[in-house]
BAMIGU-56244 format. One record per atom (N, C-alpha, C): residue number from 1; y, x, z negated; atom name. Coordinates in steps of 0.1 Angstrom, whole numbers, plus 2048, in hexadecimal, padded with zeros to 3 digits. Layout:
N
{pos:NUM, north:Y, east:X, up:Z, site:CA}
...
//
This chain:
135
{pos:1, north:613, east:9B3, up:9B1, site:N}
{pos:1, north:619, east:9AB, up:9AF, site:CA}
{pos:1, north:628, east:9AD, up:9B4, site:C}
{pos:2, north:62D, east:9A6, up:9BA, site:N}
{pos:2, north:63D, east:9AA, up:9C4, site:CA}
{pos:2, north:649, east:9A0, up:9B8, site:C}
{pos:3, north:656, east:9A4, up:9BC, site:N}
{pos:3, north:660, east:99C, up:9B1, site:CA}
{pos:3, north:66A, east:998, up:9C2, site:C}
{pos:4, north:66A, east:98C, up:9C1, site:N}
{pos:4, north:671, east:989, up:9CC, site:CA}
{pos:4, north:683, east:97F, up:9CB, site:C}
{pos:5, north:687, east:975, up:9D1, site:N}
{pos:5, north:690, east:970, up:9D2, site:CA}
{pos:5, north:68C, east:960, up:9D0, site:C}
{pos:6, north:68C, east:959, up:9C7, site:N}
{pos:6, north:68C, east:94B, up:9CB, site:CA}
{pos:6, north:691, east:945, up:9D7, site:C}
{pos:7, north:683, east:940, up:9DA, site:N}
{pos:7, north:689, east:93B, up:9ED, site:CA}
{pos:7, north:682, east:927, up:9E4, site:C}
{pos:8, north:682, east:923, up:9EF, site:N}
{pos:8, north:67C, east:913, up:9F3, site:CA}
{pos:8, north:66E, east:90F, up:9EB, site:C}
{pos:9, north:666, east:91C, up:9F6, site:N}
{pos:9, north:659, east:91C, up:9F3, site:CA}
{pos:9, north:657, east:920, up:9E9, site:C}
{pos:10, north:65B, east:924, up:9DD, site:N}
{pos:10, north:656, east:929, up:9D0, site:CA}
{pos:10, north:65B, east:91C, up:9C7, site:C}
{pos:11, north:663, east:90F, up:9CD, site:N}
{pos:11, north:662, east:902, up:9C1, site:CA}
{pos:11, north:658, east:900, up:9BA, site:C}
{pos:12, north:64D, east:8FC, up:9C3, site:N}
{pos:12, north:643, east:8F5, up:9B8, site:CA}
{pos:12, north:63F, east:8FF, up:9AF, site:C}
{pos:13, north:63A, east:909, up:9B0, site:N}
{pos:13, north:635, east:913, up:9AA, site:CA}
{pos:13, north:63F, east:916, up:99C, site:C}
{pos:14, north:64A, east:91A, up:99F, site:N}
{pos:14, north:653, east:91A, up:997, site:CA}
{pos:14, north:654, east:912, up:98F, site:C}
{pos:15, north:653, east:907, up:992, site:N}
{pos:15, north:659, east:8FC, up:988, site:CA}
{pos:15, north:64A, east:8F7, up:97E, site:C}
{pos:16, north:642, east:8FB, up:988, site:N}
{pos:16, north:633, east:8FD, up:97C, site:CA}
{pos:16, north:635, east:907, up:976, site:C}
{pos:17, north:63B, east:90F, up:975, site:N}
{pos:17, north:639, east:91B, up:96C, site:CA}
{pos:17, north:643, east:91A, up:961, site:C}
{pos:18, north:64F, east:914, up:964, site:N}
{pos:18, north:657, east:914, up:958, site:CA}
{pos:18, north:658, east:905, up:950, site:C}
{pos:19, north:64D, east:8FB, up:957, site:N}
{pos:19, north:644, east:8ED, up:94E, site:CA}
{pos:19, north:640, east:8F3, up:947, site:C}
{pos:20, north:636, east:8FC, up:947, site:N}
{pos:20, north:626, east:901, up:941, site:CA}
{pos:20, north:630, east:90E, up:936, site:C}
{pos:21, north:637, east:913, up:939, site:N}
{pos:21, north:640, east:91F, up:92C, site:CA}
{pos:21, north:64D, east:918, up:926, site:C}
{pos:22, north:64D, east:90D, up:929, site:N}
{pos:22, north:65B, east:905, up:923, site:CA}
{pos:22, north:656, east:8F9, up:920, site:C}
{pos:23, north:650, east:8F7, up:91E, site:N}
{pos:23, north:649, east:8E8, up:91B, site:CA}
{pos:23, north:652, east:8DD, up:911, site:C}
{pos:24, north:659, east:8E7, up:90A, site:N}
{pos:24, north:661, east:8DD, up:8FB, site:CA}
{pos:24, north:670, east:8DF, up:902, site:C}
{pos:25, north:677, east:8E1, up:90C, site:N}
{pos:25, north:683, east:8E4, up:911, site:CA}
{pos:25, north:689, east:8D5, up:911, site:C}
{pos:26, north:692, east:8D3, up:90C, site:N}
{pos:26, north:69E, east:8C8, up:90E, site:CA}
{pos:26, north:69F, east:8C3, up:91B, site:C}
{pos:27, north:6A8, east:8B6, up:91D, site:N}
{pos:27, north:6A2, east:8B1, up:92A, site:CA}
{pos:27, north:6AA, east:8B6, up:931, site:C}
{pos:28, north:6B6, east:8B7, up:932, site:N}
{pos:28, north:6C5, east:8C3, up:937, site:CA}
{pos:28, north:6BC, east:8CC, up:93B, site:C}
{pos:29, north:6AE, east:8D1, up:93A, site:N}
{pos:29, north:6A9, east:8DD, up:942, site:CA}
{pos:29, north:69B, east:8DB, up:947, site:C}
{pos:30, north:69B, east:8CD, up:94C, site:N}
{pos:30, north:693, east:8CE, up:956, site:CA}
{pos:30, north:692, east:8D6, up:963, site:C}
{pos:31, north:688, east:8DF, up:964, site:N}
{pos:31, north:686, east:8E0, up:970, site:CA}
{pos:31, north:68B, east:8E0, up:97A, site:C}
{pos:32, north:689, east:8D1, up:97F, site:N}
{pos:32, north:690, east:8D2, up:98F, site:CA}
{pos:32, north:69C, east:8D1, up:98B, site:C}
{pos:33, north:6A5, east:8CA, up:984, site:N}
{pos:33, north:6B6, east:8CA, up:984, site:CA}
{pos:33, north:6B6, east:8D7, up:982, site:C}
{pos:34, north:6B1, east:8DF, up:979, site:N}
{pos:34, north:6B9, east:8EC, up:970, site:CA}
{pos:34, north:6B5, east:8F7, up:982, site:C}
{pos:35, north:6AC, east:8F1, up:989, site:N}
{pos:35, north:6A9, east:8FA, up:996, site:CA}
{pos:35, north:6B4, east:8F4, up:99F, site:C}
{pos:36, north:6B3, east:8E7, up:9A2, site:N}
{pos:36, north:6C1, east:8E5, up:9A8, site:CA}
{pos:36, north:6CE, east:8E4, up:9A8, site:C}
{pos:37, north:6D2, east:8E4, up:99C, site:N}
{pos:37, north:6E4, east:8F3, up:998, site:CA}
{pos:37, north:6E4, east:8F9, up:99A, site:C}
{pos:38, north:6D6, east:902, up:992, site:N}
{pos:38, north:6D8, east:90E, up:994, site:CA}
{pos:38, north:6DE, east:914, up:9A5, site:C}
{pos:39, north:6DB, east:90F, up:9AE, site:N}
{pos:39, north:6D3, east:916, up:9BC, site:CA}
{pos:39, north:6E5, east:910, up:9C1, site:C}
{pos:40, north:6EC, east:906, up:9B7, site:N}
{pos:40, north:6F9, east:901, up:9BE, site:CA}
{pos:40, north:707, east:90E, up:9BC, site:C}
{pos:41, north:700, east:917, up:9B1, site:N}
{pos:41, north:705, east:923, up:9AB, site:CA}
{pos:41, north:703, east:934, up:9B7, site:C}
{pos:42, north:6F9, east:933, up:9B1, site:N}
{pos:42, north:6F7, east:93D, up:9B6, site:CA}
{pos:42, north:6E6, east:93F, up:9B8, site:C}
{pos:43, north:6E0, east:947, up:9BD, site:N}
{pos:43, north:6D5, east:948, up:9BF, site:CA}
{pos:43, north:6CB, east:954, up:9B4, site:C}
{pos:44, north:6D1, east:957, up:9AD, site:N}
{pos:44, north:6CB, east:960, up:9A7, site:CA}
{pos:44, north:6BC, east:95F, up:99E, site:C}
{pos:45, north:6B7, east:959, up:9A8, site:N}
{pos:45, north:6A9, east:954, up:99B, site:CA}
{pos:45, north:69C, east:962, up:9A1, site:C}
{pos:46, north:694, east:967, up:99E, site:N}
{pos:46, north:68E, east:96B, up:9A2, site:CA}
{pos:46, north:67C, east:966, up:99F, site:C}
{pos:47, north:672, east:96B, up:9A5, site:N}
{pos:47, north:66A, east:96A, up:9A2, site:CA}
{pos:47, north:65D, east:970, up:9A7, site:C}
{pos:48, north:652, east:979, up:998, site:N}
{pos:48, north:64A, east:97E, up:9A0, site:CA}
{pos:48, north:63B, east:978, up:9A5, site:C}
{pos:49, north:63A, east:97A, up:9B0, site:N}
{pos:49, north:62D, east:977, up:9B6, site:CA}
{pos:49, north:61D, east:97F, up:9B6, site:C}
{pos:50, north:617, east:977, up:9B2, site:N}
{pos:50, north:60A, east:981, up:9B0, site:CA}
{pos:50, north:5FF, east:978, up:9BB, site:C}
{pos:51, north:5FD, east:97E, up:9C3, site:N}
{pos:51, north:5ED, east:979, up:9C4, site:CA}
{pos:51, north:5F2, east:96B, up:9CF, site:C}
{pos:52, north:5FE, east:96A, up:9D1, site:N}
{pos:52, north:603, east:95A, up:9D8, site:CA}
{pos:52, north:60A, east:953, up:9D2, site:C}
{pos:53, north:605, east:954, up:9C6, site:N}
{pos:53, north:60F, east:94B, up:9BA, site:CA}
{pos:53, north:619, east:951, up:9B0, site:C}
{pos:54, north:623, east:94B, up:9AB, site:N}
{pos:54, north:62A, east:94D, up:9A1, site:CA}
{pos:54, north:626, east:953, up:994, site:C}
{pos:55, north:628, east:95C, up:993, site:N}
{pos:55, north:626, east:95E, up:986, site:CA}
{pos:55, north:62D, east:963, up:978, site:C}
{pos:56, north:639, east:962, up:97B, site:N}
{pos:56, north:642, east:964, up:975, site:CA}
{pos:56, north:654, east:95E, up:97B, site:C}
{pos:57, north:65A, east:95F, up:972, site:N}
{pos:57, north:66F, east:95C, up:977, site:CA}
{pos:57, north:674, east:962, up:971, site:C}
{pos:58, north:67C, east:964, up:976, site:N}
{pos:58, north:68A, east:967, up:96B, site:CA}
{pos:58, north:699, east:966, up:975, site:C}
{pos:59, north:6A2, east:95D, up:96F, site:N}
{pos:59, north:6AB, east:956, up:975, site:CA}
{pos:59, north:6B9, east:95C, up:96A, site:C}
{pos:60, north:6BF, east:963, up:972, site:N}
{pos:60, north:6CB, east:966, up:96D, site:CA}
{pos:60, north:6D7, east:964, up:973, site:C}
{pos:61, north:6E4, east:964, up:96E, site:N}
{pos:61, north:6F2, east:962, up:970, site:CA}
{pos:61, north:6FD, east:969, up:96B, site:C}
{pos:62, north:706, east:96A, up:96F, site:N}
{pos:62, north:710, east:978, up:977, site:CA}
{pos:62, north:71D, east:96F, up:976, site:C}
{pos:63, north:728, east:96F, up:96B, site:N}
{pos:63, north:732, east:967, up:96F, site:CA}
{pos:63, north:743, east:972, up:96E, site:C}
{pos:64, north:73C, east:97B, up:974, site:N}
{pos:64, north:745, east:98C, up:973, site:CA}
{pos:64, north:748, east:98F, up:96B, site:C}
{pos:65, north:746, east:98C, up:95F, site:N}
{pos:65, north:748, east:996, up:954, site:CA}
{pos:65, north:73E, east:99B, up:951, site:C}
{pos:66, north:734, east:98E, up:94A, site:N}
{pos:66, north:729, east:990, up:941, site:CA}
{pos:66, north:71A, east:98B, up:94E, site:C}
{pos:67, north:70F, east:98E, up:94E, site:N}
{pos:67, north:701, east:989, up:94F, site:CA}
{pos:67, north:6F8, east:983, up:946, site:C}
{pos:68, north:6F5, east:97C, up:949, site:N}
{pos:68, north:6EB, east:970, up:944, site:CA}
{pos:68, north:6DC, east:970, up:94A, site:C}
{pos:69, north:6D3, east:972, up:93F, site:N}
{pos:69, north:6C6, east:972, up:946, site:CA}
{pos:69, north:6C1, east:960, up:93D, site:C}
{pos:70, north:6BC, east:95A, up:945, site:N}
{pos:70, north:6B5, east:94E, up:943, site:CA}
{pos:70, north:6A6, east:949, up:948, site:C}
{pos:71, north:6A2, east:93E, up:940, site:N}
{pos:71, north:692, east:93C, up:948, site:CA}
{pos:71, north:689, east:947, up:949, site:C}
{pos:72, north:687, east:955, up:943, site:N}
{pos:72, north:67E, east:95F, up:947, site:CA}
{pos:72, north:66E, east:957, up:93F, site:C}
{pos:73, north:669, east:956, up:94C, site:N}
{pos:73, north:65C, east:953, up:947, site:CA}
{pos:73, north:64B, east:95B, up:94C, site:C}
{pos:74, north:645, east:95D, up:94A, site:N}
{pos:74, north:633, east:960, up:94D, site:CA}
{pos:74, north:62D, east:95A, up:94C, site:C}
{pos:75, north:623, east:955, up:954, site:N}
{pos:75, north:61A, east:94F, up:94F, site:CA}
{pos:75, north:612, east:952, up:948, site:C}
{pos:76, north:60C, east:949, up:93E, site:N}
{pos:76, north:602, east:94A, up:932, site:CA}
{pos:76, north:5F6, east:957, up:933, site:C}
{pos:77, north:5F1, east:953, up:941, site:N}
{pos:77, north:5E1, east:958, up:942, site:CA}
{pos:77, north:5E8, east:96C, up:945, site:C}
{pos:78, north:5F6, east:96F, up:947, site:N}
{pos:78, north:5F6, east:97C, up:94A, site:CA}
{pos:78, north:605, east:984, up:941, site:C}
{pos:79, north:608, east:97C, up:939, site:N}
{pos:79, north:613, east:980, up:92B, site:CA}
{pos:79, north:60C, east:98F, up:92C, site:C}
{pos:80, north:617, east:994, up:929, site:N}
{pos:80, north:612, east:9A7, up:91D, site:CA}
{pos:80, north:60A, east:9AE, up:927, site:C}
{pos:81, north:60E, east:9AD, up:93B, site:N}
{pos:81, north:607, east:9B5, up:93F, site:CA}
{pos:81, north:617, east:9BA, up:945, site:C}
{pos:82, north:621, east:9BA, up:942, site:N}
{pos:82, north:62C, east:9C0, up:94A, site:CA}
{pos:82, north:634, east:9BD, up:953, site:C}
{pos:83, north:630, east:9A9, up:955, site:N}
{pos:83, north:637, east:9A4, up:95E, site:CA}
{pos:83, north:643, east:9A2, up:95A, site:C}
{pos:84, north:645, east:998, up:94C, site:N}
{pos:84, north:654, east:997, up:948, site:CA}
{pos:84, north:65D, east:9A3, up:94A, site:C}
{pos:85, north:657, east:9B0, up:945, site:N}
{pos:85, north:660, east:9BC, up:946, site:CA}
{pos:85, north:665, east:9C2, up:954, site:C}
{pos:86, north:65B, east:9BE, up:95D, site:N}
{pos:86, north:65F, east:9BD, up:96F, site:CA}
{pos:86, north:670, east:9B5, up:96C, site:C}
{pos:87, north:666, east:9A9, up:96D, site:N}
{pos:87, north:675, east:9A1, up:972, site:CA}
{pos:87, north:683, east:9A4, up:967, site:C}
{pos:88, north:681, east:9A6, up:95E, site:N}
{pos:88, north:68D, east:9A6, up:959, site:CA}
{pos:88, north:68F, east:9B5, up:958, site:C}
{pos:89, north:68A, east:9BF, up:95E, site:N}
{pos:89, north:691, east:9C9, up:966, site:CA}
{pos:89, north:697, east:9CA, up:973, site:C}
{pos:90, north:692, east:9C4, up:978, site:N}
{pos:90, north:696, east:9B7, up:987, site:CA}
{pos:90, north:6A3, east:9B3, up:988, site:C}
{pos:91, north:6A4, east:9AA, up:97F, site:N}
{pos:91, north:6B1, east:9A7, up:97F, site:CA}
{pos:91, north:6BD, east:9A9, up:976, site:C}
{pos:92, north:6BB, east:9B5, up:972, site:N}
{pos:92, north:6C0, east:9C1, up:969, site:CA}
{pos:92, north:6CA, east:9C6, up:974, site:C}
{pos:93, north:6C0, east:9CA, up:97E, site:N}
{pos:93, north:6C4, east:9D4, up:988, site:CA}
{pos:93, north:6D0, east:9CA, up:995, site:C}
{pos:94, north:6C8, east:9BF, up:991, site:N}
{pos:94, north:6D2, east:9B6, up:99D, site:CA}
{pos:94, north:6E0, east:9B3, up:996, site:C}
{pos:95, north:6E0, east:9B0, up:989, site:N}
{pos:95, north:6E9, east:9AE, up:983, site:CA}
{pos:95, north:6F6, east:9BA, up:984, site:C}
{pos:96, north:6F1, east:9C8, up:982, site:N}
{pos:96, north:6F8, east:9D1, up:984, site:CA}
{pos:96, north:6FF, east:9D6, up:995, site:C}
{pos:97, north:6F4, east:9CD, up:99B, site:N}
{pos:97, north:6FA, east:9D0, up:9A9, site:CA}
{pos:97, north:707, east:9C9, up:9AB, site:C}
{pos:98, north:708, east:9C0, up:9A1, site:N}
{pos:98, north:713, east:9B4, up:9A2, site:CA}
{pos:98, north:720, east:9B7, up:998, site:C}
{pos:99, north:71C, east:9C2, up:991, site:N}
{pos:99, north:727, east:9CB, up:98A, site:CA}
{pos:99, north:725, east:9C7, up:97B, site:C}
{pos:100, north:71A, east:9BE, up:978, site:N}
{pos:100, north:719, east:9C0, up:969, site:CA}
{pos:100, north:716, east:9CA, up:95E, site:C}
{pos:101, north:71D, east:9C7, up:956, site:N}
{pos:101, north:719, east:9D0, up:94D, site:CA}
{pos:101, north:715, east:9CD, up:941, site:C}
{pos:102, north:70E, east:9C2, up:93D, site:N}
{pos:102, north:70A, east:9BD, up:931, site:CA}
{pos:102, north:706, east:9B4, up:933, site:C}
{pos:103, north:6F8, east:9B2, up:931, site:N}
{pos:103, north:6F2, east:9A2, up:933, site:CA}
{pos:103, north:6F2, east:99B, up:925, site:C}
{pos:104, north:6F1, east:98B, up:922, site:N}
{pos:104, north:6ED, east:988, up:91A, site:CA}
{pos:104, north:6E0, east:97E, up:918, site:C}
{pos:105, north:6DA, east:97A, up:911, site:N}
{pos:105, north:6CE, east:974, up:913, site:CA}
{pos:105, north:6D2, east:965, up:904, site:C}
{pos:106, north:6CC, east:95B, up:906, site:N}
{pos:106, north:6C9, east:955, up:8F8, site:CA}
{pos:106, north:6BA, east:951, up:8F4, site:C}
{pos:107, north:6B4, east:956, up:8E9, site:N}
{pos:107, north:6AA, east:953, up:8E4, site:CA}
{pos:107, north:6A8, east:949, up:8D7, site:C}
{pos:108, north:6A1, east:93E, up:8D7, site:N}
{pos:108, north:6A0, east:937, up:8CE, site:CA}
{pos:108, north:696, east:93D, up:8C1, site:C}
{pos:109, north:6A0, east:93B, up:8B5, site:N}
{pos:109, north:699, east:940, up:8A9, site:CA}
{pos:109, north:68A, east:942, up:8A6, site:C}
{pos:110, north:682, east:93C, up:8A8, site:N}
{pos:110, north:672, east:938, up:8AB, site:CA}
{pos:110, north:670, east:93E, up:8B4, site:C}
{pos:111, north:676, east:945, up:8BD, site:N}
{pos:111, north:66C, east:94C, up:8C5, site:CA}
{pos:111, north:670, east:95D, up:8C0, site:C}
{pos:112, north:667, east:95E, up:8BC, site:N}
{pos:112, north:668, east:96E, up:8B7, site:CA}
{pos:112, north:662, east:973, up:8B8, site:C}
{pos:113, north:659, east:971, up:8C6, site:N}
{pos:113, north:64C, east:97B, up:8CB, site:CA}
{pos:113, north:656, east:980, up:8D9, site:C}
{pos:114, north:65F, east:974, up:8DE, site:N}
{pos:114, north:666, east:978, up:8E7, site:CA}
{pos:114, north:672, east:982, up:8E6, site:C}
{pos:115, north:675, east:97F, up:8DD, site:N}
{pos:115, north:680, east:98A, up:8D4, site:CA}
{pos:115, north:67B, east:996, up:8D3, site:C}
{pos:116, north:66F, east:998, up:8CB, site:N}
{pos:116, north:668, east:9A7, up:8CF, site:CA}
{pos:116, north:66A, east:9AD, up:8DB, site:C}
{pos:117, north:667, east:9A2, up:8E7, site:N}
{pos:117, north:669, east:9A7, up:8F1, site:CA}
{pos:117, north:674, east:9AB, up:8FD, site:C}
{pos:118, north:67F, east:9A5, up:8F7, site:N}
{pos:118, north:68A, east:9AA, up:8FF, site:CA}
{pos:118, north:68F, east:9B5, up:8F5, site:C}
{pos:119, north:689, east:9B5, up:8E8, site:N}
{pos:119, north:68B, east:9C8, up:8E0, site:CA}
{pos:119, north:688, east:9D0, up:8E8, site:C}
{pos:120, north:67D, east:9D1, up:8EF, site:N}
{pos:120, north:674, east:9D9, up:8F4, site:CA}
{pos:120, north:67E, east:9DC, up:900, site:C}
{pos:121, north:684, east:9D5, up:905, site:N}
{pos:121, north:68B, east:9D8, up:912, site:CA}
{pos:121, north:697, east:9E0, up:90F, site:C}
{pos:122, north:69F, east:9E2, up:8FF, site:N}
{pos:122, north:6A6, east:9E3, up:8FD, site:CA}
{pos:122, north:6B5, east:9DC, up:8F6, site:C}
{pos:123, north:6AE, east:9D1, up:8F8, site:N}
{pos:123, north:6BA, east:9C6, up:8F6, site:CA}
{pos:123, north:6BE, east:9C5, up:8E7, site:C}
{pos:124, north:6C8, east:9C4, up:8DF, site:N}
{pos:124, north:6C9, east:9C3, up:8D5, site:CA}
{pos:124, north:6D0, east:9B7, up:8CE, site:C}
{pos:125, north:6CE, east:9B4, up:8C1, site:N}
{pos:125, north:6D0, east:9A9, up:8BC, site:CA}
{pos:125, north:6E5, east:9A8, up:8BD, site:C}
{pos:126, north:6E8, east:99E, up:8BE, site:N}
{pos:126, north:6F4, east:99C, up:8BC, site:CA}
{pos:126, north:6F7, east:995, up:8B1, site:C}
{pos:127, north:705, east:997, up:8A8, site:N}
{pos:127, north:707, east:989, up:8A0, site:CA}
{pos:127, north:70E, east:982, up:8A4, site:C}
{pos:128, north:70A, east:976, up:8A9, site:N}
{pos:128, north:715, east:96C, up:8B3, site:CA}
{pos:128, north:70B, east:95D, up:8AD, site:C}
{pos:129, north:71C, east:953, up:8AF, site:N}
{pos:129, north:716, east:946, up:8AB, site:CA}
{pos:129, north:714, east:943, up:8BC, site:C}
{pos:130, north:70A, east:93E, up:8C1, site:N}
{pos:130, north:70A, east:938, up:8CD, site:CA}
{pos:130, north:70B, east:923, up:8CB, site:C}
{pos:131, north:711, east:922, up:8CF, site:N}
{pos:131, north:714, east:914, up:8D2, site:CA}
{pos:131, north:713, east:90C, up:8E4, site:C}
{pos:132, north:713, east:902, up:8E1, site:N}
{pos:132, north:70F, east:8FC, up:8F0, site:CA}
{pos:132, north:714, east:8ED, up:8EE, site:C}
{pos:133, north:719, east:8E6, up:8F8, site:N}
{pos:133, north:719, east:8D9, up:8F3, site:CA}
{pos:133, north:717, east:8D0, up:903, site:C}
{pos:134, north:711, east:8C4, up:906, site:N}
{pos:134, north:707, east:8B9, up:911, site:CA}
{pos:134, north:716, east:8B7, up:911, site:C}
{pos:135, north:71B, east:8BA, up:91E, site:N}
{pos:135, north:726, east:8AE, up:924, site:CA}
{pos:135, north:721, east:8A7, up:933, site:C}
//
């Protein structure tokens, strides 16, 4: 398995991974749209390749002050094999190279298994109110 930056040859595999990993995502997180709009801003999308197929992904963002992780996904049949940890670690290193000193992420409150995964990587729960607005 190796991790690389996304390129257009990964599109179909990445979209399939996201659809399988996030089946209940809202309409504004439709994978094709999300990918197209992200690439207009930057290319901080990393994919794990195993046996020629995408087995995981991690999308990152950096606004010059804080870093963010989004859409961390691993194929269901290989979860808990270290792919997610390698992807997140890779993304954190790339953000650090850009000058990022703190990374945030959002987890749905019902996704307790994922919260435990991030805790194992050193992330801590912070008391915040997260708000959003579709525009």
